[in-house]
Structures are given as C-alpha cells and as structure tokens.
Phi, psi and omega in degrees: 000135179272120183236356180232316196288304191291322174302322177295310188296322179297327176293315178298329184271350180294139183094001180293333179287199179092187186287138181291150178228155174271286177231133188230179169283184183262033182286346179150168188285128176072012179246146176073180168088166179255144183292128178076013182297158177260173185300334184264011183282166176304129179106353174210151183221150186243136173221160177243167182130187182286130173283174187288350181269349174106147188284337180290321178294327188286326182286329177285329178302320187299333185262354180299146180282153181269229183298137181291335179270106189295340184279355184279126176218025185273194180302133183089350185256146182163188180287147181300140177286168172277135184258123180237016176072026181294143175238136176250113185272113173135189183245157190229134169243119176260124183230007180197170178294328178291324175297322181294327185287342174293341182262005181299124178084358178284130178257333180227132168249123191274347185242218178275154167237118182235121179249099200225126166064045184251172174255020185289138177261331179222169180238028189298339180294341187266008185298344177276340184293122184240335190222128173238125186292327180240227183277160180231113190230127175245115185211142175056038182258099194298334184251356190294124181245334188224130171249019181301339179293351179260013188297342179257002179289117179240359181211121172231130180099017184292340181249007181258129184296329180253016181089159178266165178246148168246113184244120178236105193223134171061043172255099194292336181248008177283114181268324183225132176267099184261183176084188175076138176229029182293137171251334185216138175221119180270014175235222186250134157261113181243126175232117195216126173058047173257106196296332187251358190288123181252330180214160180233057188288347184296348182256031188292343179273348190284126180251325189224124181219141180283312183216138175243131176224110184236112192221129165067046175245096196288346177259358185297126177238354184212147170245019189308326181298345181250003183295347183259009171302136177244343177212131185210121182272329183214136183224107178237105182233106191216148173059044171249089197296341179252009181267118182293140183298334175296330174296320181292316183295329182290340175262314192258351183258146172087006181267149176235120003281157182296137178290146167281174176126182182228144177231116188202157175055039163268194178268101183275351185259002182276000000 
C-alpha cells in the first residue's frame, strides 16, 4: 500500500492547470501574470551580466552539447545557444517552441520554470540555464524525448525557503532522464507516471536530497543515477513494476540516518 509518496506528489502537482502564462511574478505556480507575456513584460525583468554561478561556468556552458540522440531534430532540438549570463526576474511557463525561445541564452530564472503540455522533443535552448530560484517542472509533454538541455542546471530552489522541487511527470515517450548538474536539493525529486522511462541517469551528481518520490513508471529498470546519494530524508518508491527491489535498496538502503518513506509494488522477484 502506498502511504507516503503519491499523496505528497499529488500536492506538488496540484494547481498545474489553469490559464497558461508566459512570464509571471513569483506569487506561485500557475498564478498571476499575463497569458503569453514575454520576458520583458510587467512582472518580470531581464538583465545581463555574470550569474551567481560564475562567468567561467557560463563560457563552458555555451560549448556544451545538446541532445545526446543526434537524430532528434524536432521542436526544441538544435545547436547550443550563446550564453551571456542573462538573468530573468520572474517565473516562466513554457507551452510552445515560441515560449522556449524566450529563454535562449538565459542563465538564471529567479522564479519557477514550468514546461507543461508542449510538443517539444528536446530542450536544447535551455543549455545556458544554470539556476532556477524555485521549482523546475516537466509535465504532460507528449513528444519529449530528451532532457539533455538541462545538463547545466546546478541549483534549484535558491529563492525558496524550503528548497525547490524537480518534478518530472506524465511525459509518455521520455525513455531516459538526462541532464542536471545538481549536487544538493533541499526539496523533492518527483518522477511520476512516465510510461517509457527506463533510467534516471541525469542525477548522477546528486549527493544530498530531502525527498525522493518515484511512482508508477512501468518501464523503469534502474535508479543508477541516484546511487551516489549520501543523505536522503524521505524515500517513496512505489508501483514501478519492472524496477528490481535491489535497485531501490541501492539508493534508499544503508544510509545514516535511515530515510523515512514507503517502498512497495516494485519488482520483488528479480
């Protein structure tokens, strides 16, 4: 029986509906802001200069490769953008290729970044992105095949009092979770209902995490991207029918202090 993970995640995903927004103020996910606003609209401002992660990182970011699958050439796939250390004050919801283009060259977004209900196949335009002030959410993207465009994201939740969350939910053709340079996250990594997802290798740099929720990913076979975790407060890994129980223990077992949470309905027979 699931007693911990899904109720928590349901709370995190609440409020994802409503009117689409381009760039809003930081009053909350999906609230406020004008529909289709640009980065220079009221409620958000754009500036350039060194981001908090440093100019040396920015210069290397501009040469980073995009999607690892060279055959991907659909919406959102392409050459890495030039990075100038630009900072976007506010929150962004991306719902189209045009919305994604607004973030080209941006290194820091001080609020939320939500990529929701798009036809994007890649996120290569985001290769300059290093810091997200609040949550980062990928949800209901029916064509998304690569998250390698998030390879330089090293900080999520810098503006959130309780830490930011990384939420990857209901992306049906996403087979591998790539990207990310996170070493610490004081919020939740939530991976939920991604029908084709077989591995989550993108979190290989992560050493400290507050909460892990991995639920209802029927093709998931490995948690190898999380094997380097040294501290985890809560672990809820449930209803992943091809995920061997030994994979769960490799992440959530043997830690001191032992994480709270529930693990059930994975592959106990492998």
